[in-house]
C-alpha positions in Angstrom: 31.3 -15.9 12.4 29.2 -14.8 15.3 26.5 -17.0 16.7 23.7 -14.5 15.7 25.0 -14.5 12.1 25.0 -18.3 12.0 21.4 -18.3 13.2 20.4 -15.7 10.6 22.2 -17.7 7.8 20.3 -20.8 8.9 16.9 -19.2 9.0 17.6 -17.6 5.6 18.5 -21.0 4.2 15.3 -22.5 5.6 13.3 -19.7 4.1 15.0 -20.2 0.7 14.1 -23.9 0.9 10.5 -23.1 1.7 10.4 -20.8 -1.3 11.8 -23.4 -3.6 9.4 -26.1 -2.5 6.6 -23.6 -2.5 7.3 -22.9 -6.2 5.8 -26.3 -7.0 2.6 -24.5 -6.4 2.8 -21.9 -9.2 0.5 -20.8 -12.0 1.1 -19.1 -15.4 -0.2 -15.5 -16.0 0.6 -13.7 -19.3 3.8 -15.6 -19.9 5.0 -15.3 -16.3 5.2 -18.1 -13.8 3.6 -16.8 -10.6 4.8 -18.3 -7.3 3.0 -16.6 -4.5 4.9 -18.6 -1.8 8.1 -16.7 -2.8 6.4 -13.4 -1.9 5.1 -14.8 1.4 8.7 -15.9 2.2 10.1 -12.6 1.2 8.0 -10.8 3.8 8.6 -13.4 6.5 12.4 -13.2 5.9 12.4 -9.4 5.7 10.6 -9.0 9.0 12.5 -11.6 11.0 16.0 -11.6 9.6 16.3 -8.2 7.8 16.6 -6.8 4.3 20.0 -8.0 3.2 19.3 -11.6 4.3 15.9 -11.4 2.6 17.6 -10.4 -0.7 20.1 -13.3 -0.3 17.1 -15.7 0.3 15.4 -14.4 -2.8 18.5 -14.8 -4.9 19.3 -18.3 -3.7 15.6 -19.4 -4.1 15.5 -17.9 -7.6 18.8 -19.6 -8.5 17.7 -23.0 -7.3 14.4 -22.6 -9.0 16.1 -21.8 -12.3 18.6 -24.6 -12.0 15.9 -27.2 -11.2 13.5 -25.9 -14.0 10.9 -24.7 -11.5 11.4 -21.0 -12.4 12.6 -18.6 -15.0 15.1 -15.8 -15.0 12.2 -13.4 -14.4 12.2 -14.6 -10.8 15.4 -12.7 -10.0 14.3 -9.1 -10.5 10.8 -9.6 -9.0 11.7 -11.5 -5.9 14.9 -9.6 -5.1 13.3 -6.2 -5.5 10.3 -7.2 -3.4 12.5 -8.7 -0.6 14.8 -5.7 -0.5 12.0 -3.1 -0.4 10.0 -5.1 2.1 13.0 -5.4 4.4 14.1 -1.8 4.1 10.6 -0.3 4.6 10.0 -2.6 7.6 13.5 -1.9 9.1 12.9 1.9 9.0 9.1 2.0 9.3 9.0 -0.5 12.2 5.4 -1.6 11.2 4.2 -4.7 9.3 2.2 -2.8 6.7 5.4 -1.2 5.5 6.8 -4.7 4.7 3.6 -5.6 2.8 3.6 -2.4 0.7 7.4 -2.9 0.1 6.8 -6.4 -1.2 4.0 -5.5 -3.5 5.7 -2.3 -4.8 9.1 -3.9 -5.1 7.9 -7.1 -6.8 4.9 -5.9 -8.7 6.0 -2.6 -10.0 9.8 -2.3 -9.8 10.5 -6.1 -10.4 7.8 -6.2 -13.1 9.5 -3.3 -14.9 13.0 -4.8 -14.4 11.8 -8.1 -15.8 11.6 -6.4 -19.2 15.3 -6.3 -20.0 15.7 -9.9 -18.7 12.8 -11.0 -21.0 14.0 -9.0 -24.0 17.8 -9.5 -23.8 18.3 -12.7 -21.9 15.2 -14.7 -23.0 15.0 -13.0 -26.5 11.3 -12.1 -26.0 10.6 -9.5 -28.8 7.1 -8.9 -27.7 7.9 -7.8 -24.1 7.5 -4.2 -23.2 8.3 -2.2 -20.0 5.0 -2.9 -18.3 4.4 -6.4 -19.7 5.2 -8.2 -16.4 3.7 -5.7 -14.0 0.2 -7.2 -13.9 1.3 -10.8 -13.5 3.9 -9.9 -10.9 1.2 -7.9 -9.0 -1.1 -10.9 -9.1 1.5 -13.2 -7.7 2.8 -10.8 -5.0 -0.7 -9.9 -3.9 -1.5 -13.6 -3.3 1.7 -14.1 -1.3 1.3 -10.9 0.6 -2.2 -11.9 1.7 -0.8 -15.3 3.0 2.0 -13.4 4.8 -0.5 -11.1 6.4 -2.4 -14.1 7.7 0.8 -15.4 9.2 2.6 -12.3 10.4 -0.3 -10.3 11.9 -1.1 -13.0 14.5 2.6 -13.5 15.3 2.9 -9.8 15.9 -0.3 -9.6 18.1 0.8 -12.6 20.2 4.4 -11.2 20.7 5.9 -14.2 19.0 7.4 -12.1 16.1 9.3 -10.0 18.6 10.5 -13.2 20.4 11.6 -14.7 17.1 13.6 -11.6 16.1 15.1 -11.4 19.6 16.2 -15.1 19.4 18.1 -14.3 16.2 20.1 -11.5 17.9 21.5 -13.6 20.8 
């Protein structure tokens, strides 16, 4: 394994740990457990390490949260879709607002809709519908995205974001 891959793996693991600890600060909205720190981490991981590492981080954080009782299976589609779309839009758009829009769209809309089959078939929720989780997921991701903006924008303006990304490539 190359040194840069080990660095990226390490940073991804740290981000996953932050997301798990951050899930201690969650709140319920319409039957969904909203964890805005996960969405902040999705954006930070997507812009520093890349889309596939961000998806891995979201999966690992969701798995640990589920195994420890801090989350629900609904965490998987929301966090993973948001991380992937944030990472891909940032990778190809090269601007932070693309990552923000990717996280909100991926988690809030796509993840919210993909949560329906999880709720209906895995959790046995007979009252869930296709758009049941869109509003709570949007609330959660908007909170996390605002926090991510407050962190990433100054990092970008100061040049630290570029230095961080560069250090992961060497």
